[in-house]
N, C-alpha and C positions, 0 to 999 in steps of 0.2 A: 504494500500500500504506499502511495507516495506522501501520504499526510498522516504519517503514524503518530507523531506527536498531537495534532489535533484531534484525532480520534482515541486517545487515552483518557482514562476516567481522572476526575480530580474532586477531592473532597473539601466542600465549604461548610465549616462547622458540622452540624449532624447531617447534612446532605451530601450525597455523591451523585455528581453529575457524570453522564455516561461519556460525554466529549467535551472539548473546549470551544464548540460553536455555540453563540449565544443570540438570541433575539432581544435586543435591549427595548426598554420602554419608549413607545412612540404613540403619541395622541393619533387616533384614528377616527374618532367622531361616530363609531359603530353603536355605542352605548345607547340605551334608551334615555329619554329625557328625564325620567324619574331617579336616575343614577344607577340602575340596574344595568347588567350586560344583556345584549339581545342575543338572539340565535345567530345572527351574521358575527358577533363578537366571538361565539363559541367556535363556529366555523373557521374564521381567520386564525383563531391561535391554533386550531387543531391542525390545519393544515401544513403550519410551520413545524409542528412537532412531528407530523408525517414525514416531512423532509428532512428528518433527522437532526434538528437542532436541538442540543442537549439540555439548554436551559432557555425558556420561554419567560420573558418578563412583560408583565402585563402594564398596559400605560399608565401614567401618573393618575392615581387614584385620590380622589379629595378626602381628606380626613377630617375636617371640620365643617359644619352646616353652614357657615356664613362665608367659604372660601371657593366656592364652585366658580371656576374660571371660564366655562363654556357651557353652552346647553346640553352638550352630549359627553360630559365628562362623567365616568363612573365615580361612584362614592361608596366609602365605606364609614360614613358617620352613624350609620343605622344598620339593624340587623337585616333589613329588607333586601340587600345585595347579596348576602351569604349563598342564597339558594342558586342565584345565576351565576356566580363565582365558582361553586362546586361544579357545576356543568362544565365550564372550562377547565379546571384542573383535572376532573375525571377524562374528559377527552384528550388531554395532553399526556396524562399518566398512562392512558391505555397505548400510547406510542413510545412509551419509555421516556419521555420528557419529563424534567422538574420544573416548577412553576414558581416564579418569585413574583410579588407584585410591589410595584412602587408606591410609596406612600408619600402625598405632597399636600402642602399648603403654597399655593402660588405667590402668596405675599404681595409684594409691589408689582409684580408681573400680572396680577389678577384683573379682575373687571367688576366693579362695584354694582353694575345692572345686573350682570349674571349671577353675582353672589348673593345679591338682595341685601347687602350690607357694605359698609366701608372697608376696603382693603386695609391691610395691615402689614406693618413691617418694623424692622429693628429702629428705625428713624424716618421722619417724615420726608423721605427723598424720593421724587417720583422715578420710575425706571427710565423714561424717556419723555420727550416733548409730545404731548398729546394724551400721555396716560393719566389715571386718576393719582392725585397727592395721597400717598397711604397715611394712615393714623399711626403713630408711634405706639407700640403695644405698651399698655400700662404693665408695670413690673408685676402684680398680682395676676394679670392675665397670661402673661408668659407661663406661669406654672400650670393654668388651666389648659393652655395648648399642648403642652406637654402630655398631659393625661389623654387629650385627644389621638395622639398618635398611638399611644398604648392601647386604646379601645380599638383602634382601626387594626393594630397588629394582631390582638385577639380575634377579630372576626375574620382575617384573612386566614389565621390558622384554623378556624372552624370550617372555613371555605375551602380547605384542601391545599392551601399553598405550602410549598416547602421552605420558603424563604420570603423575607419582606426587605425591601430596599428603601431606605430613608433617604429622600431627596433633599441633598445639601448643596446642590448646584445651581448654575444659570441665573443666579440673581434672585431666586425664590426666598420664601419666608426664611428658611434657616441660613442660606447662603448671606441673607442680608444682615444676620447677627455676626458671621464669621468673618465678614470682609471689612476691614477698617475704612474702606471707600463709603461704605453704606450704614456702618455703625457708629453713630456719634452719642451714643447713650453715657450717661454718668453714674447709673445704677450698678448693681451686681453683674449685670449683663453687657457692660460696655467697658472700655478701655484697654486693658493689656490682654494678651493672648488667652490666659486662663478665665477671664471673664467673657470674651467673646465667644469662647468654646463652650461656655456653662450651658447654654440652651441646647446645642447637639448633644452633650454629654447627658444631660437629664433625660432627653428623649430616648438615646440608646439604654439608658439604666432603666427607665420605665418599660420600654419594649422588652428588654431582656428578662424583666420580673415577670411581665405578663404572659410571655410564651414559654417560658420555663424550659429553656434548651431544647424545644420540640422542633423550632424552626431556625433556619440560618437568618442572621441579622447581617444585611448588608448596608452600605452607605454610598451613595453617587456624590462625589465630589469634582470640582473643577481641578484640572492640572495647572491652570492659570486663568485668572479672569480676563486677562488681555486689555485692560484698562487701567489707565493712570490711578495709582493710588490703591488699586486692588491687590489681592494676593497673587503672588507669582509663584513659579513652580517650587522654589525652597520653601516658601510658606506653606504651600500644599503638602510638602514632604512631611513637614512638621505636623501639619492637620492629619495626615494619614496615619502618623505613628501615634499621635494622640488618640485618634479614634479606635485604633488597635488596642490601646491600653485600657480604654473604656469598655471594651467588649464587642467591638465590630468583628464580624468574622470574615468579611469580604469587602473589597473596594471595587467601585464599578467608576472608572476614571475617564471623565468627560472634559470639556475645554469651553470657557468664556462665558460670559453673561450674554443677554439677548442684544445688546446694541453691538455686539461683535458677532453676531451669529453666524458669519462667514466661516467661523472656526468651529461651530457647533455642527451645522449641516453644510459641510464643505461643497461648492460647487465643482463643476466638471473640471475645471483649470487645476484643482487641487489634488495632489497624488494620495493613493492609500497610505494610511499609517503617517500621516503628517503630523500627529501628536505622539509618535512613538518615543521619541527621545525624552519628552516630558513624562511619559509614563513610565519610561526607565528609571528615571531619577525617584519617582515615588515608590517603584518596587523595590529599590535599594533601602527604603526607609521601613519596610514592613515585612513580616513573615506570613502573613495571611495572604490568600489568594488575590490577584488583581485582575480585573477584566478592563481590556483596552478598546475603545471605541474611536472611531475616526476615518470614515471614507474606505472602509475595507469592502472590496468586491470579489476578488477571487482569493483563494486560501493560501496562495505560496508565501506572502510574506508574513501572514498570519502565523503558519507554521514555523517559519524562522523565529519569529519573536518568542513563540512559546518554547521552541527548541532551546534557545539561548537563554532562557529563563528571565526575559525581560517583561514578560505577562504570562498570566496563567490562563486566561480565557481570552477570546477575542469576539467582540459584538459586531454582527453584521447587519446594522440596522436598515438602510434603504435597500440593500441587496437582498434582505428577507422579504421585502416588498416586490421588489423586481422578480425574484424567483425563490420561493420558499422551500424549493427542494435542492438548493445549492450543496449543502452538505451531502445528502444522498448521492449527488452527481459526482462530488468529489471523491466519495468513498467507492463508487464503482468506475471511477476512472472515465466518465463521462462529461467533464466540463465543456466539451464544445456543445453540448447541448444547453448550456446555462444561458438563461435570459440576464443579462447584466444590467446593474443600474448604471444609468449615464449621468446621475446627479444633475438632472436636470431641474429638479425642485418644483416641476409644474403641477403635478397632482398630489403629492404628499404635503409639503409644507405649505403651500398656497392654500389647500382645502382644509389643513388643520386650522390655520389662522381664520379662515372664513366660518368655521364652525360647521362645515360639510363633510360627509364622509370622504376619506381620501381614496385616491385612484392613483394608477401609474401609467405613464406614457408607455414604458417597455411591456408592462404586464397588465393587459385590460382585463383580466380575470379577478385581480384584486378588487375586493368589495362584492363579487359574486361568488364567494366560496361556498355560501350556504344553499346557492342554486345548484350548483355543479354544472359541469358540462354534458348536456344530455345527448345521446345518440340521436340522429335523424329517425323519425319515424318511416319516412320513404327517402331512400338514397335518391339524389337527383344529379343531374349533369349541370355542373356549375362553371361558368366563364368568368373569369377575373381580368379585367382590362387595365392593365397599368401595374408596373412592378415596384413601386414606390413602397413605403413601410404600411400604408393603409391596404394595398393590394395584397401584399405578402401576408399581412396579418389576417385579412378576412380570408384569405386562401387556405392558411394552415389550419385556422379554426373550422372552416367548413369540412376540410378535408379528415380532421380529427373526429368529427362528428359524423363521417361515414358517406360523405357526399364525394362523388367523381369530379374532381377540381381541375381544370386547365387555367393558367395564368399566362397572360400574353404582354410582353414588354418590347415597346417600340424601338428600344436602342440595344447596345451590347452589355449593358451593366443594370443590375438591380439596386434600388435603394432611393431613387429620385433625388429631389432636393435635401433630403435627410443625409444622403450620402455626402453630400457637397457641404453640408453643416460639419462635417467632421475636419475639414480642412484648416480653419482659423487656428490659432495657437491655442492649446489646451484642451481641444475639443474632440481629440482622437478617439477617445472611449465610445462615441457614438458609432464607429466603424464595428465596434464588438456587437452592437445591438443589430447592425445591418447583417452581419455574418450569422448572428445566432437565428434571425429570421429565415435567411436562406437554408439553413441546417434544418430548422423547424418544417419548412416546405418540403424538403426533400424526404425527410423521414415520415412525414404524414402521407406521402405519395402524390403531391402536387404535380402536376405534369407542367414544366416551365419551358415557355417558347419565347426566345430572345429575338431580337430584330424583327419583330412582326407587327407590322402596322394592322390594326383592326378596324374595319370600316362596317357599315350596316350590312352589306351584302355578305361580308365574311360572318357575321354574327348570324344571320338568316340561313347560311349554308351549313353551320356547325348545330343549329337547332338546340341550343341550350333550354334547359328547364327554368334556369335562373341566372341573370347577369348582373355582376357587380362592376359598376364604373368607377375606377380610381385612377382617373387619368392625370390628377394632379394639378400643377399650376405651371405658369411661364413667367418671365421677367416682365414686369409692370411698364408699360409703354404709354405714358401720360402725353396728351396732345399738346406737346411743347415743341416750337420750331428748332429745327436741327436734331432731334432725338434720334431721329431714324437715319443719321450720319453713319456710314460704314465704319468710321473711324472710332466711334464710342464703343467701348468694350463692355459688354454685360457682365455683371459680378460673376454669375454661374459659368460664364466660359472662363474667364479669368481662375477661378478656383479649380475649375476641372481641366486645367493646362492645354485649353483649345486657343487662347490667347494671351500673350505677354505684354506687360506694362512696361513703360519706360521709366526712368529714374524717378523724375518728378510726376506724382500723380494726384488728381482730383477726385475723390469719391463723392459721387452725387446721391445723397441720401444717408442720414445719420441715425436711422433706427438699428435694430440689432443687426439685420443684414449688413447694411454698411459699415457699421464699426467693426463688425467681426472681419470683413473684408478689409479694412483699413488698417486693423491689427495684422492680418495675414501678411499685406504688403508690407507693414512697418518692420515686422520680425525680419524679412528679407532685405532690410535696409533700403527700401524706397524712401523718398521723401513725400509724405503724404498729408494732405490737407483734406478735411471732409467738411462738405457743406449740407446743411439741415434747415428744413423749415420750421422747426420747433424751436423754441427758445434753448435747448438744450439736447445734446447728442446722447444717445442710448436711453431715449425716456421709455421706451417700451421693454427694457431688459429687467429682468428681476434683480433685486437689490443685491443679493449675494453673489451673483454673476457679474454684476455691474462693477463692484468693487474691484474685481480683477481685470475687466475690461478697461476700466479708466487707468488702472496702473499700466497696463499695456500702451495706453496713449501716451502717459508721461514718459514711459521708458523710452518708446521709439519717437518721442518728439512729434506726436502727430497734431498738426493744427487744426483749429476748428472754426467754421464760419456759420453762425446760427442767426433763427429769425430771418432766413432768406428764402424768398419765394423765385426759385429758377424759372426764367422767362425763356431763356434760349440757350441751346447748346452750340458750342463750336468745337472745331477738332481740338483746340488747345484750352478749353476753359468754358465758362458761362457767363451768363449775363443774369443779375438777379435783383429783386425789388426788396428793399427794406422795409419794416413795419411803417415808416413816416412816409412811404411812397418814392422814396428817392431810389434812382436805379444806379446800378454798379455793375462792374466786370472784373472777373478774376481771369487773366490769361496765362499764357507762357508755360502751361503744363505739357509734358510729353505725351501724357495719356489721360482720358477721362473715362471713368468707370461709373457704369449705370447701376446703381444698388437703391432703388426706391421701392423695393418691395416686390410681391408677385401678385399675379391675377389667376383666378380660377381658369383652368383648361378642360372644357368637356365638349368634344365634337359631336357628341350624341345629343345635345342639349334640345334640339328642335325634333328628334327622332325617338325620344326615350320609349313612347308607346310602341313603336315598330319593333323594339328590341324584344318585346314579349311582355308577358303579364306580370313576372316577378323581376322587377328591376331596382337596384338600388345604387344611389350616387353617394360616395362617401369621400371624406378627406377634402383636400384643395380643390377637388372637382367640383365641389359645392360652393366653397369659397375659401380662399387662401387664408389659414389661421394655424394653429399651432399642431404639431405632431401629436399631441395629447389627443386634440380632436379628433386627428385620424385614425388613431389606433382604437379611440372608444367608438367611434361610428363603425369602423371595421368589425369589431366585437358584435355591435347590435345587430348589423347585417347577417353576419354570419350564423348568430344563434337564431335567427328568425327562419332562415330557408329550410 
């Protein structure tokens, strides 16, 4: 076996975990609004246990009745949730997995409206602009909060949990006491290290008393707060050692507070194990098992970390969303079948914040575990037109359901525009997704026809029972004078190596596509300027991605012209109008690259009814949007056939 260390058992307090693969706690909004877990919650966790994750950690669970941070947060401040928790633990235990449950009060990161009460913290310091100002917890109330953690731990034990994980990271309530940046108290809970650690110590002691050694006690801590005045890794090592002395039996080491959440859920540009050195420092400080988390996708580096003794278990967070069966595939040497997390953050983090059930761009099955993938009652002949991610996704799902599926792609490569999205700096993981979809199509028995242009006569000749139109999108060509000049380079042609740019380049369009194209050129030492209609570039880029994209702009000295309405294209530049109505020109560029976005492409738009009775138009063929929409629509179409 290639990953012997990762598949060896480990002892955490009274709990024996069969391997080192961990599902960390991730808010998923599958819980019921009354604070109990739903049938979908049960199916979600059970699927990851079936996939051979050894330790399943249930998402942050509210321990105080005035601290609910979202409408679908599970709660353990009453006995009402015990029965639904037992369904999860029973389902996971049946697959040989152990279950830990994270106990949380969001504190200053909470929401007074959802909580139905003012949020609280060590001191009255808001987490970030726009958030509620928390109330400083009165001294006597701190002791009451301690009891709430003990109550929740006892309920977790009654619900069959093997471990509880006390949340002490990410700026939440306990962390607000630990960090000198957010703790300005002058009572026994403020001041020196011992006083700032008094609240977590009392919690650990209370939980320890209530569970009586029957379940393991873990704590989640920051390896570093990543903000000025917060705890750094040296402080965190001391915190780790202190918690071990208090009776904590395992540590789950994460990173950062929310205003630096690019270190919490790292985007695509960040490499696996980017926090490994920090975790190593903390591992040196303790003798109890340490779980590391941080952008782990494939198990190779995880195996190395555990083999070297730099960590004891590895949490595969978003990867367990993208492919809950990754450990099983690693165990059986079938990693080419793995659906990889590409750290896009589109369906997981975004939906978590919106209070909506999470979903996944790569894995459209996420959120549908309770339904299962049902076999087709009547196998049909299915034609899929277009070999981008929408077409491939629809094809392999339909084939896995038992249909006879043929996929037709007009070019010599699969992947569509998503393949080109892998070219800018830091986006290479997207290629892994494309390859995994190709493998899945092949293994599902999809018949793939390349360099095949499909028209209405072709469809009629093939006589399919169902047609899925996934023809994607093309470069957006707005009615601007000179835009059709052959000298103008389309961004897709540039990325695909069909056109080359000169030294000095003007990129027209400063949305995500244009900015990433500019970074691609900047990395190759072109002299790049971006011109954008809006008042800022990258306005449509998710915050965590934008942090690193703007770092590229700085490193490659990419210049910006904003609030500019392009009115005319020249071979060497453009004319544009400013908000005040004045006209300007920027000229003298060796190349002008058009990256103003994409427009849907559907050659059958006027002929859909003639294609047959069962026709589905999915992805960018409907309207140019995110890849998340493409795979979600692919799933919806494929399960209907």
